C-alpha beads as a LAMMPS data file, in Angstrom:
LAMMPS data file: protein, C-alpha beads

277 atoms
276 bonds

1 atom types
1 bond types

-500.0 500.0 xlo xhi
-500.0 500.0 ylo yhi
-500.0 500.0 zlo zhi

Masses

1 110.0

Atoms # bond

1 1 1 -155.700 267.374 -277.452
2 1 1 -153.420 268.253 -280.374
3 1 1 -150.762 269.501 -277.947
4 1 1 -150.885 266.160 -276.127
5 1 1 -150.551 264.315 -279.433
6 1 1 -147.544 266.400 -280.424
7 1 1 -145.938 265.652 -277.053
8 1 1 -146.501 261.941 -277.667
9 1 1 -144.854 262.291 -281.074
10 1 1 -141.786 263.942 -279.542
11 1 1 -141.497 261.136 -277.012
12 1 1 -142.011 258.468 -279.680
13 1 1 -139.353 259.962 -281.944
14 1 1 -137.011 260.011 -278.936
15 1 1 -137.518 256.270 -278.530
16 1 1 -140.368 255.997 -276.004
17 1 1 -142.095 252.692 -276.854
18 1 1 -145.248 253.440 -274.851
19 1 1 -145.726 256.800 -276.596
20 1 1 -145.282 255.191 -280.005
21 1 1 -147.767 252.471 -279.146
22 1 1 -150.298 255.086 -278.013
23 1 1 -149.945 257.020 -281.273
24 1 1 -150.448 253.935 -283.443
25 1 1 -153.379 252.634 -281.408
26 1 1 -155.027 256.027 -281.891
27 1 1 -154.989 255.809 -285.688
28 1 1 -154.932 252.104 -286.545
29 1 1 -158.720 251.832 -286.896
30 1 1 -158.921 254.693 -289.381
31 1 1 -156.017 253.208 -291.343
32 1 1 -157.760 249.842 -291.449
33 1 1 -161.126 251.264 -292.518
34 1 1 -159.523 253.337 -295.289
35 1 1 -157.583 250.262 -296.436
36 1 1 -160.757 248.167 -296.456
37 1 1 -162.661 250.693 -298.603
38 1 1 -159.703 251.169 -300.914
39 1 1 -158.790 247.500 -301.415
40 1 1 -162.160 245.776 -301.096
41 1 1 -161.124 242.704 -299.118
42 1 1 -160.548 242.012 -295.446
43 1 1 -157.312 240.120 -296.098
44 1 1 -155.767 242.803 -298.308
45 1 1 -156.818 245.544 -295.883
46 1 1 -155.132 243.798 -292.983
47 1 1 -151.923 243.315 -294.954
48 1 1 -151.858 246.942 -296.121
49 1 1 -152.620 248.245 -292.629
50 1 1 -149.538 246.533 -291.246
51 1 1 -147.379 247.996 -293.999
52 1 1 -148.817 251.481 -293.496
53 1 1 -148.144 251.275 -289.758
54 1 1 -144.498 250.565 -290.528
55 1 1 -144.428 253.570 -292.880
56 1 1 -145.957 255.780 -290.172
57 1 1 -143.277 254.648 -287.725
58 1 1 -140.377 255.113 -290.143
59 1 1 -141.597 258.537 -291.300
60 1 1 -142.681 259.868 -287.911
61 1 1 -139.572 262.004 -287.470
62 1 1 -140.450 263.776 -290.752
63 1 1 -143.817 264.978 -289.384
64 1 1 -143.485 268.762 -288.980
65 1 1 -146.673 269.372 -286.982
66 1 1 -148.036 271.700 -289.670
67 1 1 -151.355 269.831 -289.584
68 1 1 -153.200 267.420 -287.311
69 1 1 -151.496 264.075 -286.853
70 1 1 -154.596 262.290 -288.188
71 1 1 -154.438 264.415 -291.350
72 1 1 -150.819 263.445 -291.889
73 1 1 -151.660 259.775 -291.327
74 1 1 -154.434 259.983 -293.934
75 1 1 -151.947 261.524 -296.370
76 1 1 -149.384 258.762 -295.870
77 1 1 -152.029 256.031 -296.023
78 1 1 -153.813 257.448 -299.069
79 1 1 -150.629 257.837 -301.083
80 1 1 -149.634 254.297 -300.212
81 1 1 -153.019 252.748 -301.019
82 1 1 -153.415 254.526 -304.350
83 1 1 -150.230 252.837 -305.522
84 1 1 -150.876 249.461 -303.871
85 1 1 -150.462 246.714 -306.486
86 1 1 -150.718 243.519 -304.439
87 1 1 -154.465 243.474 -303.775
88 1 1 -156.874 241.081 -305.457
89 1 1 -158.641 243.876 -307.328
90 1 1 -155.390 245.474 -308.457
91 1 1 -154.656 242.147 -310.124
92 1 1 -158.214 241.803 -311.480
93 1 1 -159.629 245.304 -312.077
94 1 1 -163.388 245.865 -312.110
95 1 1 -165.547 248.344 -314.014
96 1 1 -169.110 249.552 -313.513
97 1 1 -170.007 248.028 -316.875
98 1 1 -168.718 244.573 -315.890
99 1 1 -170.282 244.759 -312.428
100 1 1 -173.631 245.776 -313.904
101 1 1 -173.560 242.863 -316.352
102 1 1 -172.682 240.510 -313.511
103 1 1 -175.664 241.743 -311.499
104 1 1 -177.991 241.305 -314.472
105 1 1 -176.864 237.700 -314.905
106 1 1 -176.373 236.667 -311.305
107 1 1 -179.474 235.432 -309.493
108 1 1 -180.074 231.922 -308.123
109 1 1 -182.645 230.551 -305.649
110 1 1 -181.354 230.547 -302.071
111 1 1 -181.623 226.798 -301.528
112 1 1 -180.958 225.103 -298.188
113 1 1 -177.923 223.389 -299.677
114 1 1 -176.391 226.753 -300.612
115 1 1 -177.223 228.475 -297.311
116 1 1 -175.608 225.634 -295.312
117 1 1 -177.719 226.259 -292.252
118 1 1 -176.885 229.983 -291.971
119 1 1 -179.779 232.448 -291.768
120 1 1 -180.535 234.155 -295.059
121 1 1 -180.637 237.581 -293.377
122 1 1 -177.143 237.084 -291.938
123 1 1 -175.768 236.108 -295.336
124 1 1 -177.520 239.043 -297.005
125 1 1 -175.939 241.474 -294.542
126 1 1 -172.495 239.936 -295.104
127 1 1 -173.000 240.270 -298.851
128 1 1 -174.084 243.891 -298.435
129 1 1 -170.861 244.808 -296.643
130 1 1 -168.736 242.952 -299.186
131 1 1 -170.621 244.150 -302.253
132 1 1 -170.470 247.809 -301.252
133 1 1 -166.705 247.661 -300.828
134 1 1 -166.318 245.703 -304.059
135 1 1 -168.433 248.249 -305.932
136 1 1 -165.939 250.946 -304.955
137 1 1 -163.275 248.948 -306.814
138 1 1 -164.984 249.924 -310.087
139 1 1 -163.397 253.352 -309.624
140 1 1 -159.734 253.849 -310.458
141 1 1 -157.592 254.045 -307.272
142 1 1 -157.297 257.827 -307.191
143 1 1 -161.007 258.398 -307.855
144 1 1 -161.820 255.788 -305.231
145 1 1 -159.647 257.558 -302.686
146 1 1 -161.204 260.918 -303.533
147 1 1 -164.667 259.446 -303.023
148 1 1 -163.867 257.592 -299.799
149 1 1 -162.001 260.481 -298.167
150 1 1 -164.317 263.203 -299.424
151 1 1 -167.745 261.609 -298.972
152 1 1 -167.391 258.691 -296.605
153 1 1 -164.775 260.110 -294.214
154 1 1 -165.397 263.808 -294.932
155 1 1 -161.739 264.845 -294.935
156 1 1 -161.327 268.577 -295.570
157 1 1 -161.105 269.470 -299.260
158 1 1 -157.871 271.448 -298.738
159 1 1 -156.209 268.411 -297.185
160 1 1 -157.472 266.152 -299.971
161 1 1 -156.259 268.625 -302.603
162 1 1 -152.799 268.522 -301.031
163 1 1 -152.818 264.707 -301.070
164 1 1 -153.613 264.629 -304.785
165 1 1 -151.484 267.614 -305.781
166 1 1 -154.350 269.711 -307.146
167 1 1 -156.216 272.845 -306.082
168 1 1 -159.178 272.578 -303.669
169 1 1 -161.523 273.722 -306.446
170 1 1 -160.193 271.079 -308.844
171 1 1 -160.588 268.485 -306.090
172 1 1 -164.214 269.474 -305.462
173 1 1 -164.972 269.295 -309.176
174 1 1 -163.478 265.810 -309.405
175 1 1 -165.380 264.692 -306.325
176 1 1 -168.624 265.990 -307.836
177 1 1 -168.067 264.052 -311.068
178 1 1 -167.165 260.854 -309.199
179 1 1 -170.187 261.199 -306.909
180 1 1 -172.465 261.557 -309.922
181 1 1 -170.992 258.483 -311.566
182 1 1 -171.402 256.362 -308.434
183 1 1 -174.930 257.670 -307.870
184 1 1 -175.948 256.717 -311.404
185 1 1 -174.749 253.153 -310.863
186 1 1 -176.418 252.866 -307.457
187 1 1 -179.654 254.262 -308.825
188 1 1 -179.781 251.678 -311.586
189 1 1 -178.506 248.592 -309.789
190 1 1 -178.532 248.865 -305.991
191 1 1 -181.836 247.945 -304.360
192 1 1 -180.936 250.030 -301.312
193 1 1 -181.469 253.105 -303.501
194 1 1 -185.159 252.107 -303.846
195 1 1 -184.812 252.160 -307.643
196 1 1 -182.037 249.648 -308.381
197 1 1 -182.782 246.181 -309.689
198 1 1 -180.450 244.262 -307.363
199 1 1 -181.144 242.898 -303.894
200 1 1 -178.595 241.553 -301.424
201 1 1 -181.017 238.811 -300.410
202 1 1 -181.670 237.792 -304.018
203 1 1 -177.916 237.663 -304.757
204 1 1 -176.959 235.382 -301.853
205 1 1 -177.375 232.091 -303.726
206 1 1 -175.389 233.304 -306.733
207 1 1 -172.641 234.744 -304.509
208 1 1 -172.248 231.412 -302.706
209 1 1 -172.255 229.400 -305.934
210 1 1 -169.475 231.583 -307.367
211 1 1 -167.451 231.376 -304.122
212 1 1 -167.765 235.096 -303.429
213 1 1 -169.582 234.333 -300.190
214 1 1 -168.710 231.470 -297.856
215 1 1 -171.402 230.698 -295.249
216 1 1 -168.738 229.025 -293.107
217 1 1 -166.386 231.999 -293.211
218 1 1 -168.234 235.306 -292.855
219 1 1 -165.338 237.762 -292.784
220 1 1 -167.294 240.929 -292.036
221 1 1 -169.445 239.290 -289.375
222 1 1 -166.276 238.295 -287.514
223 1 1 -164.974 241.861 -287.388
224 1 1 -165.578 243.950 -284.278
225 1 1 -167.442 247.157 -285.028
226 1 1 -166.579 250.495 -283.447
227 1 1 -168.578 253.599 -282.666
228 1 1 -166.579 256.696 -283.493
229 1 1 -167.717 260.319 -283.434
230 1 1 -165.258 261.190 -286.193
231 1 1 -166.824 258.598 -288.452
232 1 1 -170.343 259.747 -287.543
233 1 1 -169.488 263.325 -288.416
234 1 1 -167.923 262.108 -291.655
235 1 1 -171.267 260.739 -292.804
236 1 1 -173.100 264.064 -292.546
237 1 1 -174.198 266.096 -295.567
238 1 1 -174.036 263.134 -297.933
239 1 1 -175.692 263.301 -301.345
240 1 1 -179.056 261.586 -301.743
241 1 1 -177.715 258.198 -302.852
242 1 1 -174.526 258.122 -300.818
243 1 1 -176.634 257.291 -297.759
244 1 1 -176.167 253.700 -298.892
245 1 1 -172.651 253.923 -297.486
246 1 1 -173.713 255.760 -294.334
247 1 1 -174.791 252.683 -292.364
248 1 1 -171.752 250.635 -293.247
249 1 1 -170.113 249.553 -289.990
250 1 1 -166.723 250.912 -288.996
251 1 1 -164.433 248.171 -287.800
252 1 1 -161.752 247.772 -285.203
253 1 1 -158.399 246.630 -286.473
254 1 1 -158.349 242.800 -286.455
255 1 1 -156.619 241.099 -283.555
256 1 1 -153.991 239.719 -285.938
257 1 1 -152.869 243.266 -286.739
258 1 1 -152.804 244.241 -283.083
259 1 1 -150.715 241.171 -282.333
260 1 1 -148.419 242.204 -285.192
261 1 1 -148.015 245.645 -283.601
262 1 1 -147.186 244.160 -280.210
263 1 1 -144.574 241.889 -281.750
264 1 1 -143.166 244.691 -283.886
265 1 1 -142.672 247.081 -280.991
266 1 1 -140.917 244.380 -278.961
267 1 1 -138.780 242.947 -281.759
268 1 1 -135.177 243.467 -282.762
269 1 1 -136.546 244.553 -286.155
270 1 1 -137.758 247.722 -284.453
271 1 1 -134.169 248.867 -284.161
272 1 1 -133.748 248.509 -287.919
273 1 1 -136.998 250.374 -288.580
274 1 1 -135.944 253.209 -286.307
275 1 1 -132.576 253.363 -288.008
276 1 1 -134.353 253.913 -291.326
277 1 1 -136.448 256.739 -289.898

Bonds

1 1 1 2
2 1 2 3
3 1 3 4
4 1 4 5
5 1 5 6
6 1 6 7
7 1 7 8
8 1 8 9
9 1 9 10
10 1 10 11
11 1 11 12
12 1 12 13
13 1 13 14
14 1 14 15
15 1 15 16
16 1 16 17
17 1 17 18
18 1 18 19
19 1 19 20
20 1 20 21
21 1 21 22
22 1 22 23
23 1 23 24
24 1 24 25
25 1 25 26
26 1 26 27
27 1 27 28
28 1 28 29
29 1 29 30
30 1 30 31
31 1 31 32
32 1 32 33
33 1 33 34
34 1 34 35
35 1 35 36
36 1 36 37
37 1 37 38
38 1 38 39
39 1 39 40
40 1 40 41
41 1 41 42
42 1 42 43
43 1 43 44
44 1 44 45
45 1 45 46
46 1 46 47
47 1 47 48
48 1 48 49
49 1 49 50
50 1 50 51
51 1 51 52
52 1 52 53
53 1 53 54
54 1 54 55
55 1 55 56
56 1 56 57
57 1 57 58
58 1 58 59
59 1 59 60
60 1 60 61
61 1 61 62
62 1 62 63
63 1 63 64
64 1 64 65
65 1 65 66
66 1 66 67
67 1 67 68
68 1 68 69
69 1 69 70
70 1 70 71
71 1 71 72
72 1 72 73
73 1 73 74
74 1 74 75
75 1 75 76
76 1 76 77
77 1 77 78
78 1 78 79
79 1 79 80
80 1 80 81
81 1 81 82
82 1 82 83
83 1 83 84
84 1 84 85
85 1 85 86
86 1 86 87
87 1 87 88
88 1 88 89
89 1 89 90
90 1 90 91
91 1 91 92
92 1 92 93
93 1 93 94
94 1 94 95
95 1 95 96
96 1 96 97
97 1 97 98
98 1 98 99
99 1 99 100
100 1 100 101
101 1 101 102
102 1 102 103
103 1 103 104
104 1 104 105
105 1 105 106
106 1 106 107
107 1 107 108
108 1 108 109
109 1 109 110
110 1 110 111
111 1 111 112
112 1 112 113
113 1 113 114
114 1 114 115
115 1 115 116
116 1 116 117
117 1 117 118
118 1 118 119
119 1 119 120
120 1 120 121
121 1 121 122
122 1 122 123
123 1 123 124
124 1 124 125
125 1 125 126
126 1 126 127
127 1 127 128
128 1 128 129
129 1 129 130
130 1 130 131
131 1 131 132
132 1 132 133
133 1 133 134
134 1 134 135
135 1 135 136
136 1 136 137
137 1 137 138
138 1 138 139
139 1 139 140
140 1 140 141
141 1 141 142
142 1 142 143
143 1 143 144
144 1 144 145
145 1 145 146
146 1 146 147
147 1 147 148
148 1 148 149
149 1 149 150
150 1 150 151
151 1 151 152
152 1 152 153
153 1 153 154
154 1 154 155
155 1 155 156
156 1 156 157
157 1 157 158
158 1 158 159
159 1 159 160
160 1 160 161
161 1 161 162
162 1 162 163
163 1 163 164
164 1 164 165
165 1 165 166
166 1 166 167
167 1 167 168
168 1 168 169
169 1 169 170
170 1 170 171
171 1 171 172
172 1 172 173
173 1 173 174
174 1 174 175
175 1 175 176
176 1 176 177
177 1 177 178
178 1 178 179
179 1 179 180
180 1 180 181
181 1 181 182
182 1 182 183
183 1 183 184
184 1 184 185
185 1 185 186
186 1 186 187
187 1 187 188
188 1 188 189
189 1 189 190
190 1 190 191
191 1 191 192
192 1 192 193
193 1 193 194
194 1 194 195
195 1 195 196
196 1 196 197
197 1 197 198
198 1 198 199
199 1 199 200
200 1 200 201
201 1 201 202
202 1 202 203
203 1 203 204
204 1 204 205
205 1 205 206
206 1 206 207
207 1 207 208
208 1 208 209
209 1 209 210
210 1 210 211
211 1 211 212
212 1 212 213
213 1 213 214
214 1 214 215
215 1 215 216
216 1 216 217
217 1 217 218
218 1 218 219
219 1 219 220
220 1 220 221
221 1 221 222
222 1 222 223
223 1 223 224
224 1 224 225
225 1 225 226
226 1 226 227
227 1 227 228
228 1 228 229
229 1 229 230
230 1 230 231
231 1 231 232
232 1 232 233
233 1 233 234
234 1 234 235
235 1 235 236
236 1 236 237
237 1 237 238
238 1 238 239
239 1 239 240
240 1 240 241
241 1 241 242
242 1 242 243
243 1 243 244
244 1 244 245
245 1 245 246
246 1 246 247
247 1 247 248
248 1 248 249
249 1 249 250
250 1 250 251
251 1 251 252
252 1 252 253
253 1 253 254
254 1 254 255
255 1 255 256
256 1 256 257
257 1 257 258
258 1 258 259
259 1 259 260
260 1 260 261
261 1 261 262
262 1 262 263
263 1 263 264
264 1 264 265
265 1 265 266
266 1 266 267
267 1 267 268
268 1 268 269
269 1 269 270
270 1 270 271
271 1 271 272
272 1 272 273
273 1 273 274
274 1 274 275
275 1 275 276
276 1 276 277
């Protein structure tokens, strides 16, 4: 499989459009899911995914085949996302303290007027997907990336250490501290932990009233989910509270991004991008 991928890379670098398209289609979902966890919003994730795809294309000739292509893609994407400044949460940083206070104060009855004819269970599930990604934004970007790659996607610790420029042991120690911090917050606030005070269903009314949830525009419900053995394997051996993330759906790249890729590969701009590579 890796040999076939490397052959595709050689063809893509030589200018074969079909080979390049095959490479990008093979990694676009993992780029999108990492972007979504790192940035916390569907819109920002889509925007970042497009930009990362361009970076992958322009840097493809620099790939030396010293690791799996997917590992290299994670490295490029992670470095880009850690330094991404255009997202909503980069502009308005969160903290566990603020998020906890917001949960303590934020409960309203789920009235018919607020629900707007949408089933409460559907809205609660939408809020669960959104809230879990938003909660990750309470971590600084590097800690967030360490947590997402190490626990949610189960990327090898040596690869992660290389991404962050530290030793594997130092990486594992940082991951352990971050995991403990997240687990403490989940244990106190998240109802899915069986001990937390919050409930997705109880928070629906408040989320709608504060425009964090729009019954007429359920972003996560519109996304197409994907079954992926790599993602399933990545959820194994989680700590006792990280299971909360384990049933989060993995999504296919939105059609808008796929349309962007089609246009990009067929555009005159592709010549400029290749010239920069």
